[in-house]
C-alpha positions as CSV (number, residue, x, y, z in Angstrom):
1,M,141.2,104.2,129.2
2,Q,142.6,107.3,127.6
3,S,145.5,107.2,125.1
4,Q,147.9,109.9,124.0
5,N,145.8,110.3,120.8
6,D,142.6,111.0,122.6
7,V,141.1,114.5,122.2
8,R,138.1,116.1,123.9
9,V,135.1,117.0,121.7
10,T,132.4,119.2,123.1
11,V,128.9,119.1,121.7
12,R,125.6,120.7,122.7
13,V,122.5,118.6,122.9
14,D,119.0,118.8,124.2
15,K,119.0,117.8,128.0
16,D,116.1,115.4,127.6
17,L,117.7,113.7,124.6
18,K,120.9,113.3,126.4
19,E,119.3,111.7,129.3
20,I,117.2,109.3,127.2
21,A,120.3,108.4,125.1
22,E,122.4,107.8,128.2
23,N,119.7,105.4,129.5
24,L,119.6,103.5,126.2
25,F,123.4,103.3,126.0
26,A,123.6,102.0,129.6
27,R,121.1,99.3,128.7
28,L,123.4,98.5,125.8
29,G,126.4,98.3,128.2
30,M,128.2,101.5,127.1
31,N,128.4,105.2,128.0
32,M,128.0,108.2,125.8
33,T,131.7,108.4,124.9
34,T,131.7,104.7,123.7
35,A,128.5,105.2,121.7
36,I,129.8,108.3,119.9
37,N,133.0,106.5,119.1
38,V,131.0,103.6,117.7
39,F,129.1,106.0,115.5
40,L,132.3,107.8,114.4
41,R,134.1,104.5,113.6
42,K,131.1,103.2,111.6
43,T,130.9,106.4,109.7
44,V,134.6,106.2,108.8
45,N,134.5,102.5,107.9
46,E,131.5,103.1,105.6
47,N,132.8,106.4,104.3
48,A,129.2,107.7,104.9
49,I,126.7,108.4,107.7
50,P,125.5,104.8,108.6
51,F,121.8,105.6,108.2
52,P,119.6,107.4,105.8
53,V,119.7,111.2,106.0
54,S,117.0,113.1,104.3
55,T,115.4,116.5,104.1
56,K,112.0,114.9,104.4
57,T,110.4,115.4,107.8
58,A,107.9,113.3,109.6
59,G,105.7,116.5,110.2
60,F,107.5,117.5,113.3
61,G,109.7,120.5,113.7
62,T,111.4,121.7,116.8
63,G,109.5,122.4,120.0
64,Y,107.4,119.3,120.3
65,T,107.5,117.3,123.6
66,A,108.0,113.5,123.6
67,G,104.4,113.2,124.8
68,E,103.1,115.2,121.8
69,I,105.1,113.1,119.4
70,T,103.9,109.9,121.1
71,R,100.3,111.0,121.0
72,A,100.6,111.8,117.2
73,F,102.3,108.4,116.5
74,S,99.5,106.6,118.4
75,E,96.9,108.4,116.4
76,I,98.6,107.5,113.2
77,V,98.8,103.9,114.3
78,A,95.1,103.9,115.2
79,E,94.2,105.3,111.8
80,E,96.3,102.8,110.0
81,T,94.8,100.0,112.0
82,A,91.3,101.2,111.3
83,Y,92.0,101.4,107.6
84,K,93.4,97.9,107.5
85,R,90.4,96.5,109.3
86,S,88.0,98.3,107.0
87,Q,89.8,96.8,104.0
88,G,89.7,93.2,105.6
89,F,93.4,93.1,106.2
90,P,94.8,91.4,109.4
91,V,96.4,93.7,112.0
92,A,99.6,92.8,113.8
93,R,99.0,92.8,117.6
94,Y,100.9,91.6,120.7
95,D,99.5,89.5,123.5
96,A,101.5,90.7,126.6
97,A,100.0,88.0,128.8
98,K,101.2,85.2,126.4
99,G,104.3,87.1,125.3
100,R,103.4,86.5,121.7
101,A,102.6,88.4,118.5
102,Y,99.5,87.5,116.6
103,L,97.5,88.7,113.5
104,E,93.9,89.7,114.3
105,Y,91.5,89.3,111.4
106,A,88.5,91.5,110.6
107,D,86.2,88.7,112.0
108,G,88.1,88.8,115.4
109,T,90.0,85.6,115.0
110,K,93.6,85.5,116.1
111,E,96.5,83.7,114.5
112,Y,99.6,83.6,116.8
113,V,102.9,83.7,115.0
114,G,106.1,82.1,115.9
115,N,106.6,79.5,118.6
116,G,106.5,81.9,121.6
117,H,110.2,81.5,122.5
């Protein structure tokens, strides 16, 4: 519902990003306009951007596809998992069939966490 105080704001965003964001917002029960208003209200209430903003990068600039970023992330997770196993640390895993998270130890034993609800 529009009020007399509503104004139109136009922004340019990547087509794929917009589509992904719209799908996420729909799952959250809102549209893009509502999501942007939530962000703006939170920003004003906190008198700051409501999440960390940094000049540090995760090693990605522009021009990478979602698939390339996903593959890089998967490689990093695999490296971290291998390192933890080599040091004898348990690795957090998820059993989709049981719908439960567990810790997998270097000897292969599994310790389920939580009560599965």
